C-alpha positions in Angstrom: 59.5 -107.8 34.5 56.7 -105.3 34.3 54.4 -105.3 31.4 55.0 -102.6 28.9 52.0 -101.5 26.9 52.8 -100.2 23.5 51.4 -96.7 22.8 48.4 -96.4 20.6 49.5 -95.9 17.0 49.1 -92.2 15.9 48.8 -91.5 12.1 50.2 -88.1 11.1 48.6 -86.2 8.2 50.6 -83.2 6.9 48.9 -80.3 5.1 51.1 -77.6 3.4 49.0 -74.5 2.6 49.1 -73.9 -1.1 46.7 -73.7 -4.0 44.6 -70.8 -2.8 40.8 -70.6 -2.9 39.2 -73.4 -4.8 35.4 -73.4 -5.3 35.0 -75.9 -8.2 36.0 -79.2 -6.6 34.3 -81.8 -4.4 35.6 -83.3 -1.2 37.3 -86.1 -3.1 39.2 -84.0 -5.7 39.9 -80.9 -3.7 43.7 -80.2 -3.4 44.7 -80.9 0.2 46.6 -77.6 0.7 43.9 -75.4 -1.0 41.2 -73.5 0.9 37.5 -73.7 0.8 37.3 -70.2 2.4 40.3 -67.8 2.2 39.1 -64.3 3.2 41.5 -61.5 3.8 44.4 -63.8 3.4 46.7 -63.6 0.4 48.5 -66.5 -1.2 52.2 -65.6 -0.7 54.9 -66.0 -3.3 57.1 -66.9 -0.3 54.8 -69.8 0.6 51.6 -70.1 2.7 48.7 -67.8 3.3 49.4 -64.4 4.8 46.8 -62.3 6.5 46.4 -59.0 4.6 48.0 -55.8 5.7 45.6 -53.0 6.3 44.6 -49.6 4.8 45.1 -46.1 6.0 44.2 -42.6 4.8 46.9 -41.1 2.5 45.9 -37.7 3.8 43.8 -36.8 6.8 41.8 -34.4 4.6 39.3 -35.2 1.9 40.3 -34.4 -1.6 38.8 -30.9 -2.3 37.3 -31.0 1.2 34.4 -32.9 -0.2 32.9 -36.3 0.3 32.3 -36.7 -3.5 33.5 -40.0 -5.0 37.1 -40.0 -6.3 36.9 -40.6 -10.0 40.6 -41.4 -10.6 43.9 -41.6 -8.9 47.5 -41.9 -10.0 50.9 -42.2 -8.2 52.9 -39.4 -9.9 55.8 -37.1 -9.2 56.4 -38.1 -5.6 52.8 -37.8 -4.7 49.2 -38.6 -5.8 47.0 -37.0 -8.4 43.3 -37.4 -7.6 40.2 -36.4 -9.7 37.0 -35.4 -8.1 33.8 -33.9 -9.5 35.0 -31.0 -11.8 38.5 -30.6 -10.3 41.9 -32.4 -10.3 44.2 -32.2 -7.3 47.8 -33.1 -6.3 48.9 -34.1 -2.8 51.9 -35.5 -1.0 50.0 -36.5 2.1 49.6 -33.3 4.2 47.1 -31.5 2.0 45.6 -31.2 -1.5 46.3 -28.5 -4.1 44.0 -27.9 -7.0 45.9 -28.2 -10.3 42.9 -28.1 -12.7 39.4 -26.8 -12.1 36.2 -25.9 -13.9 36.0 -29.2 -15.9 32.8 -30.5 -17.3 31.4 -33.1 -14.9 32.7 -36.4 -16.2 32.9 -40.1 -15.7 36.0 -42.0 -14.4 39.5 -40.9 -15.4 42.2 -42.8 -17.1 45.7 -41.8 -16.4 48.9 -42.6 -18.5 52.4 -41.8 -17.4 54.8 -41.2 -20.2 58.1 -39.5 -21.3 58.5 -38.3 -24.8 61.6 -36.4 -23.8 64.6 -37.5 -21.8 64.2 -35.3 -18.8 60.5 -35.1 -17.8 57.8 -37.6 -16.9 54.3 -36.4 -17.6 50.8 -37.6 -16.8 48.1 -37.4 -19.4 44.5 -38.0 -18.5 41.1 -38.3 -20.2 37.6 -38.6 -18.8 35.2 -38.8 -21.7 33.8 -35.3 -21.3 36.7 -32.9 -21.6 39.8 -32.4 -23.8 42.6 -34.7 -22.7 45.0 -32.9 -20.4 48.7 -33.1 -19.5 50.3 -32.5 -16.1 54.0 -32.0 -16.0 54.3 -31.6 -12.3 53.7 -27.9 -12.4 50.9 -27.0 -14.8 48.0 -28.8 -16.3 47.7 -28.1 -20.1 44.8 -29.1 -22.4 45.2 -30.8 -25.7 43.5 -28.3 -27.9 44.6 -29.3 -31.4 43.1 -26.9 -33.9 41.4 -24.9 -31.2 42.8 -21.3 -31.0 43.5 -19.4 -27.8 43.9 -15.7 -27.9 45.6 -13.6 -25.3 47.7 -10.4 -25.0 51.5 -10.8 -24.9 54.8 -9.5 -25.9 58.3 -10.4 -27.1 61.2 -8.2 -27.8 64.8 -8.2 -29.0 64.9 -11.6 -30.7 63.8 -13.3 -27.5 62.3 -16.8 -27.1 60.3 -15.7 -24.1 56.7 -14.6 -24.4 54.7 -13.3 -21.5 51.0 -13.9 -21.7 48.1 -12.9 -19.6 47.2 -16.5 -19.0 48.7 -19.8 -20.0 45.6 -21.8 -19.3 44.8 -24.2 -22.1 48.1 -23.7 -23.9 50.0 -27.0 -24.6 53.5 -27.5 -25.6 53.7 -28.2 -29.3 51.2 -25.5 -30.2 52.3 -22.9 -32.7 52.1 -19.2 -32.4 50.4 -17.4 -35.3 50.3 -13.7 -35.8 51.7 -10.8 -37.8 54.2 -9.4 -35.2 55.2 -12.4 -33.2 57.0 -15.4 -34.6 54.7 -16.8 -37.1 55.3 -20.5 -37.1 57.2 -20.5 -33.8 56.5 -23.6 -31.8 55.9 -23.6 -28.0 58.6 -25.7 -26.4 57.8 -25.1 -22.7 55.4 -23.3 -20.4 56.0 -22.0 -16.8 53.2 -20.1 -15.3 52.4 -17.3 -17.8 55.8 -17.5 -19.5 55.8 -19.3 -22.8 59.1 -20.3 -24.4 59.2 -20.6 -28.1 61.4 -22.8 -30.3 62.7 -19.9 -32.3 63.5 -16.2 -31.5 60.6 -13.8 -31.9 60.4 -10.1 -32.1 57.5 -7.8 -31.5 55.2 -6.3 -29.0 51.5 -6.5 -28.6 49.9 -4.4 -25.9 46.5 -5.0 -27.1 44.9 -7.4 -29.4 46.0 -11.0 -29.3 48.6 -13.6 -29.8 47.0 -16.8 -31.2 48.1 -20.2 -30.3 47.0 -22.8 -32.8 47.4 -26.5 -32.6 48.1 -28.8 -35.6 45.3 -30.8 -37.0 42.1 -31.7 -35.2 42.4 -33.0 -31.6 39.8 -35.4 -30.2 37.4 -33.4 -28.0 36.2 -35.9 -25.5 38.2 -39.2 -25.4 37.7 -41.5 -22.5 41.0 -43.3 -23.0 44.6 -42.3 -23.8 47.7 -44.4 -24.1 51.3 -43.8 -25.2 52.6 -46.2 -27.9 55.8 -46.0 -30.0 56.1 -42.3 -29.0 52.7 -41.5 -30.4 49.8 -40.6 -28.1 46.7 -42.7 -28.9 43.2 -41.5 -28.1 39.9 -43.4 -28.2 36.5 -43.5 -26.7 35.2 -40.4 -28.3 31.4 -40.1 -27.9 30.8 -39.5 -31.7 33.4 -42.1 -32.8 33.3 -45.2 -30.5 35.1 -47.4 -33.1 37.9 -44.9 -33.9 41.4 -44.4 -32.6 43.2 -41.1 -33.2 47.0 -40.9 -32.8 49.3 -37.9 -32.7 52.6 -37.3 -34.5 55.7 -38.9 -33.0 56.9 -37.2 -29.9 54.1 -34.6 -29.8 50.8 -35.4 -28.0 49.2 -32.2 -29.5 50.2 -32.5 -33.2 47.5 -34.2 -35.3 48.8 -33.2 -38.7 48.9 -36.1 -41.1 52.1 -35.0 -42.8 53.8 -35.2 -39.4 52.8 -38.8 -38.9 49.4 -38.4 -37.1 46.3 -40.2 -38.2 43.4 -42.4 -37.3 42.3 -46.1 -37.4 38.9 -47.8 -37.2 37.8 -51.2 -35.9 34.5 -52.9 -36.3 33.5 -52.9 -32.6 33.1 -50.4 -29.8 36.5 -49.8 -28.2 36.7 -50.5 -24.4 40.4 -49.9 -23.7 43.9 -49.5 -25.1 46.9 -51.1 -23.6 50.5 -50.8 -24.8 52.2 -54.1 -24.2 55.5 -55.6 -25.5 55.8 -53.6 -28.7 52.1 -53.9 -29.6 49.0 -51.9 -28.8 46.2 -54.1 -27.5 42.8 -52.8 -28.6 40.1 -54.2 -26.3 36.5 -54.1 -27.7 33.2 -55.2 -26.4 33.2 -58.6 -28.2 36.7 -59.0 -29.7 40.3 -58.0 -29.2 42.9 -56.7 -31.7 46.5 -55.9 -31.7 48.3 -53.0 -33.5 51.9 -53.6 -34.5 54.4 -51.3 -36.3 56.1 -48.0 -35.5 54.3 -45.4 -37.6 51.4 -44.8 -40.0 53.3 -46.3 -42.9 53.6 -49.7 -41.3 50.8 -49.9 -38.7 48.9 -53.1 -39.0 45.9 -54.4 -37.1 45.4 -58.2 -36.5 42.8 -60.0 -34.4 43.7 -61.8 -31.1 40.1 -63.0 -30.6 37.0 -62.4 -32.6 34.6 -63.9 -30.0 35.9 -62.7 -26.6 36.0 -59.1 -25.5 36.7 -57.2 -22.4 33.9 -56.6 -19.9 35.5 -53.6 -18.1 38.4 -51.4 -19.0 39.4 -50.9 -15.3 40.1 -54.6 -14.9 43.1 -54.5 -17.2 46.5 -54.8 -15.7 50.0 -56.0 -16.8 51.5 -58.6 -14.5 54.0 -61.4 -14.8 54.9 -60.6 -18.4 51.3 -60.8 -19.5 48.0 -58.8 -19.4 45.1 -59.9 -17.4 41.5 -58.7 -17.9 37.9 -59.5 -17.1 36.0 -61.1 -19.9 32.4 -62.3 -19.8 33.6 -65.9 -19.1 36.1 -65.1 -16.4 39.6 -63.7 -16.0 41.8 -64.1 -19.0 45.3 -63.3 -20.1 46.3 -61.9 -23.5 48.9 -64.7 -24.0 46.4 -67.4 -23.1 43.6 -66.0 -25.2 45.9 -65.6 -28.2 47.5 -69.1 -27.8 44.4 -71.1 -27.1 41.9 -69.0 -29.0 38.3 -68.4 -27.8 37.8 -71.8 -26.1 37.0 -72.1 -22.4 40.6 -73.1 -21.6 41.7 -69.5 -22.2 40.4 -68.5 -18.8 42.6 -68.5 -15.7 39.9 -68.3 -13.1 38.0 -71.6 -13.3 38.7 -72.5 -9.7 36.8 -69.3 -8.5 34.1 -69.2 -11.2 31.5 -68.7 -8.5 33.1 -65.4 -7.7 33.2 -64.3 -11.3 29.4 -65.0 -11.6 28.9 -62.7 -8.6 30.6 -59.7 -10.2 28.5 -56.7 -11.1 30.0 -55.2 -14.2 30.0 -51.6 -13.1 32.4 -49.6 -10.9 35.1 -52.2 -11.2 38.7 -51.3 -10.3 42.0 -53.1 -10.2 45.6 -52.7 -9.2 48.8 -54.7 -9.2 51.3 -55.1 -6.4 54.6 -55.9 -8.2 56.6 -57.0 -5.1 54.0 -59.7 -4.5 53.2 -60.7 -8.1 49.6 -59.8 -7.1 46.5 -58.7 -8.9 43.6 -57.2 -7.0 40.1 -56.8 -8.6 37.4 -54.9 -6.7 33.8 -55.2 -7.7 30.2 -54.6 -6.6 27.6 -57.3 -6.2 24.1 -57.9 -5.1 22.8 -54.8 -6.9 25.1 -52.4 -5.1 26.6 -49.5 -7.1 29.9 -49.3 -5.2 32.6 -51.9 -4.9 32.3 -54.0 -1.7 34.2 -57.1 -2.6 37.5 -58.1 -4.1 39.5 -60.9 -5.5 43.3 -61.4 -5.1 45.1 -63.3 -7.8 48.8 -64.3 -7.2 51.1 -65.7 -9.8 53.4 -68.2 -8.1 55.1 -71.5 -8.8 53.8 -74.8 -7.4 56.1 -77.5 -5.9 56.7 -78.9 -9.4 57.9 -75.5 -10.7 54.9 -74.7 -12.8 53.6 -71.1 -12.7 49.9 -70.7 -12.0 47.3 -68.5 -10.3 46.1 -68.8 -6.7 43.2 -66.7 -5.4 41.6 -65.4 -2.3 38.8 -63.0 -1.3 38.9 -59.5 0.1 36.2 -58.1 2.3 36.3 -54.6 3.7 38.2 -52.5 1.1 35.9 -50.4 -1.0 37.8 -48.6 -3.8 36.2 -46.4 -6.4 39.6 -46.4 -8.4 43.1 -47.7 -7.8 46.7 -47.3 -8.9 50.2 -48.3 -7.8 53.6 -46.8 -8.5 56.9 -45.9 -6.9 57.7 -42.9 -4.7 61.4 -42.7 -3.8 61.9 -46.3 -4.8 59.1 -47.6 -2.6 56.0 -49.1 -4.2 52.8 -47.4 -3.1 49.3 -48.9 -3.6 46.5 -46.4 -3.4 42.8 -46.2 -4.0 40.2 -43.4 -4.1 37.2 -43.9 -2.0 33.5 -43.2 -2.4 33.8 -40.9 0.6 36.3 -38.3 -0.9 39.4 -39.8 0.7 42.5 -41.4 -0.9 43.7 -44.5 0.9 47.0 -46.4 1.1 46.7 -50.1 0.9 49.5 -52.3 2.4 49.5 -49.9 5.4 48.8 -50.8 9.1 46.9 -53.8 10.4 43.3 -52.6 10.1 41.0 -51.3 7.4 41.3 -47.6 8.4 40.8 -48.4 12.1 38.3 -51.2 11.6 39.5 -54.7 12.4 39.4 -57.0 9.4 38.1 -60.5 9.7 40.5 -63.0 8.2 39.3 -66.6 7.7 41.0 -69.7 6.4 39.1 -72.9 6.1 40.7 -76.1 4.9 39.0 -78.6 2.6 36.9 -81.3 4.3 39.9 -83.7 4.8 39.3 -87.4 4.4 42.9 -88.2 4.9 42.8 -90.7 2.2 39.9 -92.8 3.5 36.5 -91.3 4.1 35.2 -94.5 5.6 37.5 -94.5 8.6 36.7 -92.5 11.7 39.5 -90.3 12.9 40.0 -89.9 16.6 41.9 -86.7 16.8 44.8 -86.3 19.3 46.7 -83.2 18.3 47.2 -80.6 15.7 50.6 -79.0 15.1 50.2 -75.6 13.4 53.2 -74.0 11.6 52.9 -70.3 11.2 55.1 -67.2 10.7 54.0 -64.2 12.9 55.0 -60.6 12.2 54.2 -59.6 15.8 51.7 -60.6 18.5 49.2 -63.2 17.6 45.7 -63.8 19.0 43.6 -66.0 16.7 41.0 -68.7 17.0 41.6 -72.3 15.8 38.6 -74.5 15.1 38.6 -78.3 14.5 35.3 -79.5 13.0 34.0 -82.9 12.0 31.8 -84.4 9.3 31.2 -81.3 7.2 30.5 -79.3 10.4 27.3 -81.4 10.9 25.2 -80.1 13.8 24.6 -83.7 14.9 28.3 -84.4 15.5 29.9 -83.1 18.7 32.1 -80.1 17.7 34.8 -78.9 20.1 35.0 -75.2 21.0 37.6 -72.9 19.5 41.3 -73.2 20.6 43.4 -70.1 21.0 46.4 -69.6 18.8 48.7 -67.1 20.5 52.3 -66.2 20.8 51.6 -65.6 24.5 51.4 -69.4 25.0 54.2 -70.9 27.0 56.5 -73.7 26.2 55.5 -77.3 26.4 53.7 -78.3 29.5 52.6 -81.8 30.5 49.6 -82.4 32.6 49.9 -84.3 35.9 49.2 -87.6 34.4 51.9 -87.1 31.9 49.8 -88.5 29.1 48.7 -85.5 27.1 50.3 -82.3 25.9 48.6 -79.1 26.7 48.9 -76.1 24.2 52.5 -75.6 23.5 54.6 -73.2 21.3 58.1 -74.2 20.0 60.5 -71.5 18.7 58.3 -68.5 19.4 60.8 -66.4 17.6 60.7 -66.7 13.8 58.3 -69.5 12.8 56.6 -71.1 15.7 55.0 -74.5 15.7 52.0 -74.6 18.0 51.2 -78.1 19.3 47.6 -78.2 20.5 45.8 -81.2 21.9 42.3 -81.5 20.4 39.1 -83.4 21.1 36.5 -85.2 19.0 36.3 -87.5 16.1 34.7 -87.8 12.7 35.1 -89.3 9.2 36.1 -85.9 7.8 38.0 -83.1 9.5 38.1 -79.3 8.8 40.6 -76.8 10.2 39.5 -73.2 10.4 41.6 -70.3 11.5 40.0 -66.9 12.2 41.9 -63.7 13.0 39.9 -60.6 13.8 42.5 -58.8 15.9 44.4 -55.6 15.2 47.7 -57.5 15.4 50.3 -57.6 12.6 49.8 -60.3 9.9 50.6 -63.9 10.3 51.4 -66.4 7.6 49.8 -69.9 7.9 52.5 -72.3 6.5 50.7 -75.6 7.2 49.7 -78.1 9.9 50.0 -81.7 10.9 47.0 -83.7 12.2 47.7 -86.5 14.6 44.9 -89.1 15.0 44.2 -92.7 15.8 42.2 -94.7 13.2 38.8 -95.7 14.5 35.9 -97.9 13.3 35.1 -98.1 9.6 31.7 -96.7 8.5 
């Protein structure tokens, strides 16, 4: 009988990609499935790490035909509203139409979508330099309050229709004053230069004026505006940084106290307002309050935190039934801060604190992608004035069912402002650029024609025993492609030490053939199983070391791939 030599024992080591980017652990405590580098990959709620989709121009033309920075964007009314310099535009993708012009040069815009009536969604915006303005899909109207606007006009035969020479600056809710025409008649709608009043009016004025007067005093230059309990709340006025002004119920332009309007004061500079779960969150520089109640009679302010504030208003987003924001000590949630208080455990970004420390607290922007339970924060660093880096945070459940955050890095998207919303039932994620263009995120496979560089790097894997040399045999890579794949796979040893022999890159490609044996029949060459759906690439590898690192790099223009995990096959060697 011929001698039969038993095959050398091969130890398999399985890694399931989960946990996201982790920067606060050493080699011995690093979660196995986490990543030490995760650039332009996103932790997927469906499992694994998915290479990002790309960006593309929303319109081939610049907003206002100018390269000026976009100061604000909003998905609204089957299109996009974009603010630039002293003008505001609306576009559906083919071109841009000016809807408001001649504004005082301002800072960044805050937009709020709301509906005080049952049949019309509106967009109100503020910029810290002009009166707040309302866009109803047709006309932009300024919140003028007690400011009067005079123009010629006429009404006859008990009509509710008044023709004026110009409707600019007239807002619904204003009242018409005058001897001949409808003293006390309220403006109910505006279309072009036709103003419809709430009651019939009689009279003709061929010369002179009809005066439109608001109720109460409107804030002249708020930088923030938010709808809450059918009131409109304004804050960030240059002369009153600690004051909130709110309108009467159902009327963004009525500031009469007897109709339910009023004001509130807090003891710190207000950074942002956010309506959330029946409360108005008031973010200040060094503390956070909440306003509860329905009207002036029962409004009550209570503290959420007296020692932690918000670092930037444009970091605030609602996601996963909570509100996330950037604080001086990291990313926080309202629920966590309120529950735990001001202690360190209130942060949700400890695993990426090195990134938080890198953030320049200017020109920050953020957006949520609801379908992916994803939060994106863009920020400048290294003394730059414009955003050049980004963080992705994903709310997902771990294998034990607990919900937590997983993170990754973005490199190559440079927003000046962001928004997301639905057009015809499809979620659109947009950002305004520093170059005058509006861009679609989640579009294509490149960053506006430039290939993105996506990198995954595993932890330095000891496989349970850092003192045993691992003689590597094979790596089995499990991934889910969305099209053709052409990526590079690296296997590195001993913390990528230059004194340790390091093999060259292996190619990960859906063009690989099925399993092929070499002539000796002892080793697998590169092989792909089940190329349709979720292939497993079995790749023979070389080299040995006490620790092993797997790195995947994709700089192609191919569709995204999702890295699901891998299995390392090795024979144990000598002990150190």
